[in-house]
Steps between C-alpha positions, in 0.01 A plus 500: 500500500193314378389157617526206264161381377490125436385398156191279483574131463342299219187296578572157643836600646589489866341321792144537375579334169632165617420270791772317690482118489344478844226745405330217313641202691358596841135537389522174302647316799230637733229402254633144473532460877149635557363266234667205674361603838149575373462176300679229701307219330625607159853564628562136591723290282398167343626291792286692750777688681438871548694724264519798733722338765810465276457857375482636854797289607702632205410860589594436865838363391559808284420737785723337761814509282 
């Protein structure tokens, strides 16, 4: 009895051909958060309140659910 040899898959098929949604979302989110932390003067809104505090509060609320 011989073993079954799998046929080669076409290029672009399978896990290497397509990223899941979070494969792009996580690096973008990290980049945005680091940009807000590194440039706090630019991250402030027009009324002078810091923009990072509401983002962190929103993330905290998501994590404690």
